C-alpha positions as CSV (number, residue, x, y, z in Angstrom):
1,M,-23.6,12.4,11.9
2,D,-21.5,11.0,9.0
3,V,-20.4,7.8,10.7
4,L,-17.7,6.9,8.1
5,A,-16.2,10.4,8.3
6,A,-16.2,10.1,12.1
7,M,-14.6,6.7,11.9
8,G,-11.8,8.1,9.7
9,V,-11.2,10.9,12.2
10,F,-11.0,8.4,15.1
11,V,-8.5,6.2,13.2
12,R,-6.1,9.2,12.7
13,V,-6.5,10.2,16.4
14,A,-5.7,6.6,17.4
15,E,-2.6,6.4,15.1
16,L,-1.2,9.9,15.9
17,G,-2.0,9.8,19.6
18,S,-3.4,13.3,19.9
19,L,-6.3,15.5,18.8
20,S,-4.1,18.3,17.6
21,A,-1.9,16.0,15.5
22,A,-4.9,14.5,13.9
23,G,-6.3,18.0,13.3
24,R,-3.1,19.1,11.5
25,D,-3.1,15.9,9.4
26,L,-6.8,16.2,8.4
27,K,-6.7,20.0,8.1
28,L,-9.4,20.4,10.8
29,S,-9.4,22.3,14.0
30,Q,-8.8,20.5,17.3
31,P,-12.3,21.3,18.5
32,A,-13.7,19.8,15.3
33,I,-11.7,16.6,15.8
34,S,-12.9,16.4,19.4
35,Q,-16.5,16.9,18.4
36,R,-16.4,14.2,15.8
37,V,-14.8,11.7,18.2
38,S,-17.3,12.6,20.9
39,A,-20.2,12.2,18.5
40,L,-18.9,8.8,17.5
41,E,-18.7,7.8,21.2
42,R,-22.3,8.9,21.7
43,H,-23.4,7.0,18.7
44,L,-21.7,3.8,20.0
45,G,-22.6,4.4,23.6
46,V,-19.0,3.7,24.8
47,R,-15.9,5.8,25.5
48,L,-13.2,5.2,22.9
49,V,-10.4,7.5,24.1
50,N,-9.2,8.9,27.4
51,R,-8.2,12.5,26.9
52,T,-5.5,14.5,28.6
53,T,-4.2,18.0,27.8
54,R,-1.4,16.7,25.6
55,Q,-2.5,13.3,24.3
56,V,-5.2,10.7,24.1
57,A,-5.0,7.0,25.0
58,L,-7.4,4.4,23.6
59,T,-9.7,2.6,26.0
60,E,-10.1,-1.1,25.8
61,A,-13.2,-0.6,23.7
62,G,-11.3,1.9,21.6
63,L,-8.5,-0.6,20.9
64,A,-11.0,-3.2,19.9
65,Y,-13.0,-0.7,17.7
66,Y,-9.8,0.5,16.0
67,S,-8.7,-3.0,15.0
68,R,-12.0,-3.6,13.3
69,V,-12.6,-0.1,11.8
70,K,-9.3,0.1,10.0
71,P,-10.0,-2.7,7.5
72,V,-13.6,-1.5,7.1
73,L,-12.4,1.9,5.9
74,A,-9.9,0.2,3.6
75,A,-12.7,-2.0,2.2
76,V,-14.9,1.1,1.6
77,D,-12.1,2.8,-0.3
78,E,-11.6,-0.4,-2.3
79,A,-15.3,-0.7,-3.2
80,T,-15.4,2.9,-4.2
81,E,-12.6,2.5,-6.6
82,L,-14.0,-0.7,-8.0
83,V,-17.4,0.8,-8.9
84,A,-15.9,4.1,-10.1
85,G,-14.1,2.2,-12.8
86,A,-10.7,2.5,-14.4
87,E,-11.4,5.8,-16.0
88,R,-11.8,7.7,-12.8
89,R,-9.3,10.5,-12.2
90,L,-6.8,10.0,-9.5
91,T,-7.6,12.4,-6.6
92,G,-6.7,13.0,-3.0
93,R,-3.3,13.4,-1.3
94,L,-0.4,11.2,-2.2
95,R,2.3,11.3,0.5
96,I,5.7,9.9,-0.5
97,H,8.8,9.5,1.8
98,A,12.3,8.9,0.5
99,P,16.0,9.4,1.4
100,T,17.2,13.0,0.8
101,G,19.9,12.5,-1.8
102,F,17.9,10.0,-3.9
103,G,14.9,12.2,-3.7
104,Q,16.7,15.3,-4.8
105,M,18.5,13.7,-7.7
106,Y,15.8,11.4,-9.1
107,L,12.5,11.2,-7.2
108,S,11.7,14.9,-7.4
109,D,11.5,14.9,-11.2
110,I,9.6,11.6,-11.2
111,A,7.0,12.9,-8.7
112,I,6.6,16.2,-10.6
113,A,6.1,14.3,-13.9
114,F,3.4,12.1,-12.2
115,Q,1.7,15.2,-10.7
116,L,1.5,16.8,-14.2
117,M,-0.1,13.6,-15.5
118,H,-2.7,13.6,-12.7
119,P,-3.6,17.2,-11.8
120,G,-6.4,16.0,-9.5
121,L,-3.9,14.7,-7.0
122,I,-2.1,16.6,-4.2
123,T,1.4,15.1,-4.2
124,E,3.6,15.6,-1.1
125,L,7.2,14.5,-1.2
126,M,8.9,14.1,2.2
127,L,12.7,13.8,2.0
128,D,14.4,12.5,5.1
129,D,17.3,10.0,5.7
130,R,15.6,8.6,8.8
131,Y,13.1,5.8,8.9
132,V,9.6,7.0,9.7
133,D,6.6,5.2,10.9
134,L,4.4,5.1,7.8
135,T,1.1,4.8,9.6
136,E,2.0,7.5,12.1
137,Q,3.1,9.9,9.4
138,A,0.2,8.9,7.0
139,V,2.8,8.0,4.4
140,D,1.3,6.2,1.3
141,L,4.6,5.0,-0.1
142,A,8.2,5.1,1.1
143,V,11.4,4.3,-0.9
144,R,13.9,2.3,1.1
145,F,17.3,0.8,0.4
146,G,18.9,-2.4,1.4
147,T,17.6,-5.2,3.5
148,L,14.1,-4.4,4.8
149,R,13.4,-4.6,8.4
150,S,10.9,-7.2,9.5
151,S,8.1,-4.8,10.0
152,G,5.1,-6.4,8.3
153,L,5.1,-3.7,5.6
154,I,4.1,-4.5,2.0
155,A,7.1,-4.1,-0.4
156,R,7.7,-4.0,-4.1
157,R,11.2,-4.2,-5.5
158,L,12.0,-1.3,-7.8
159,G,15.6,-2.1,-8.8
160,T,19.2,-2.3,-7.5
161,L,21.7,0.4,-6.7
162,H,25.4,-0.5,-7.4
163,R,28.0,1.1,-5.2
164,I,31.7,1.4,-5.9
165,L,34.8,2.7,-4.1
166,V,36.0,6.0,-5.5
167,A,38.4,8.9,-4.7
168,A,39.5,12.2,-6.2
169,P,42.7,12.1,-8.4
170,A,44.2,14.8,-6.1
171,Y,43.7,12.6,-3.1
172,L,45.3,9.6,-4.8
173,A,48.2,11.7,-6.0
174,Q,48.9,12.7,-2.4
175,H,48.2,9.5,-0.6
176,G,48.8,6.8,-3.2
177,T,46.4,4.5,-5.0
178,P,45.6,1.4,-2.9
179,E,45.6,-1.9,-4.8
180,T,44.8,-4.4,-2.0
181,P,42.5,-4.3,1.1
182,E,45.6,-4.3,3.4
183,E,46.7,-1.0,1.9
184,L,43.4,0.7,2.8
185,S,44.5,0.8,6.4
186,T,46.8,3.7,5.7
187,H,44.0,5.7,4.1
188,R,41.1,7.9,5.2
189,Q,37.5,7.4,4.4
190,V,34.4,9.5,3.8
191,R,31.3,7.8,5.0
192,F,27.6,8.1,5.9
193,S,27.0,9.3,9.5
194,W,24.5,6.6,10.4
195,A,26.4,3.6,8.9
196,A,26.7,0.7,11.3
197,T,30.2,0.0,10.3
198,D,32.1,2.8,12.2
199,D,35.8,2.9,11.1
200,T,35.6,-0.1,8.9
201,M,35.0,-0.4,5.1
202,P,32.7,-3.3,4.2
203,L,33.6,-4.6,0.8
204,I,32.7,-7.5,-1.5
205,S,35.9,-9.1,-2.8
206,P,36.2,-11.8,-5.5
207,A,36.4,-14.3,-2.5
208,G,33.4,-12.9,-0.7
209,P,32.7,-10.2,2.0
210,L,35.4,-8.6,4.0
211,S,35.7,-5.7,6.4
212,V,38.8,-3.4,6.4
213,A,39.7,-1.0,9.2
214,V,40.0,2.5,7.7
215,H,40.3,5.8,9.6
216,T,37.3,8.1,9.1
217,S,38.0,11.7,8.2
218,F,34.6,13.0,7.3
219,L,31.0,12.0,7.9
220,A,27.7,13.4,6.7
221,N,24.1,12.2,6.6
222,N,23.5,13.4,3.0
223,T,24.8,11.7,-0.1
224,F,25.3,15.0,-2.0
225,V,27.5,16.3,0.8
226,L,29.5,13.0,0.8
227,T,30.1,13.3,-3.0
228,K,31.4,16.9,-2.5
229,A,33.7,15.7,0.2
230,L,35.0,12.9,-2.0
231,V,35.6,15.4,-4.9
232,A,37.4,17.7,-2.5
233,G,39.9,14.9,-1.7
234,L,39.0,14.2,1.9
235,G,39.3,10.5,1.5
236,L,38.1,7.3,-0.2
237,G,34.5,6.3,0.0
238,G,31.6,4.3,-1.4
239,A,29.2,6.0,-3.7
240,Q,26.0,5.0,-5.5
241,L,27.0,4.6,-9.2
242,P,24.0,6.5,-10.7
243,Q,24.7,9.5,-8.5
244,I,28.4,10.0,-9.5
245,R,28.2,9.2,-13.2
246,A,28.9,12.9,-14.0
247,E,31.9,13.0,-11.7
248,L,33.3,9.8,-13.2
249,A,32.8,11.1,-16.7
250,T,34.6,14.4,-16.0
251,G,37.4,12.8,-14.0
252,K,36.6,14.5,-10.7
253,L,36.3,11.0,-9.2
254,V,37.9,7.7,-10.3
255,Q,37.1,4.2,-9.3
256,V,39.6,2.5,-6.9
257,M,40.2,-1.2,-6.7
258,P,37.5,-2.2,-9.2
259,A,37.6,-5.9,-8.1
260,Y,36.3,-4.7,-4.6
261,Q,32.9,-3.1,-4.4
262,Y,30.3,-2.3,-1.8
263,A,27.3,-4.5,-1.5
264,S,24.6,-3.5,-3.9
265,L,21.4,-2.1,-2.4
266,D,18.0,-3.3,-3.4
267,V,15.5,-0.4,-3.8
268,H,12.0,-1.1,-2.6
269,A,8.7,0.8,-2.5
270,V,7.1,0.0,0.9
271,F,3.5,0.6,2.0
272,P,1.6,0.5,5.3
273,T,0.3,-2.9,6.2
274,S,-3.0,-3.3,4.4
275,H,-4.6,-5.7,1.9
276,F,-5.7,-2.8,-0.2
277,L,-3.5,-0.3,-2.1
278,P,-5.4,2.8,-3.4
279,A,-5.3,3.3,-7.2
280,K,-3.1,6.5,-6.7
281,V,-0.5,4.4,-4.9
282,R,-0.5,1.6,-7.4
283,A,-0.3,4.1,-10.3
284,F,2.6,6.0,-8.8
285,T,4.5,2.8,-8.0
286,D,4.2,1.6,-11.6
287,H,5.3,5.0,-12.8
288,L,8.3,5.0,-10.3
289,K,9.4,1.5,-11.3
290,S,9.3,2.4,-15.0
291,A,11.2,5.6,-14.5
292,L,13.9,4.0,-12.3
293,S,14.5,1.2,-14.8
294,E,16.2,3.8,-17.1
295,I,18.3,5.2,-14.3
296,I,19.6,2.4,-12.0
């Protein structure tokens, strides 16, 4: 039995909670996954998991073994990269998660360019506006905006996204151009579905943060859709400056109340908790930071 390979299978079973999920992730059949876990249990002389028809649960011994095996596998990977030297080709799967709009506009081209530079890799780009569990989804790197949740993840700052208040000229012609926060109360806003602010508009004024009540007319969970709604004249709204440069240049959108802006969003690359980052992840992060420095 290849003990290291069996340990890797066990770790994915532990993290995903089922044999079938681990099989899909590792491109192995469920019977093959089960056989490797059983072989590891026989090798150790203890039961690591309790199996049911739908999921598995770690035994007490399994929990203890998982906590010790995880860093061992990371150390093995680190040692392999160390002795292989800097000239070794990047190989394996690189799984990246990012918000949909940002991914479509910027990250797709950046990831494709990186793949062309490193043909030995298999790059998988997952675009989703929801937070995902990086360990559960086997994500190597995720791009996240704003204040990071206290999750114990490793993070590297990539840059800052500036957001401004905009509207279509046709909307302003019909409803008037607000010049003060008080005037916003008579307007409608276009906003992100999952924003925590409901029918308020959080702005940064020259005097500091303020929140203004504004009726919401349109919501979406995709920044491309929100930009289209703003261009169509459905209301005022905040937009990431890099994403609407073309609309500003052509006059489809104009900035409103320039002295009042949305809070900027820091952009981070985050990684699963580990003391070791594989060379492929470090290389892509460097590539991503360099590429974004010319955009945001």
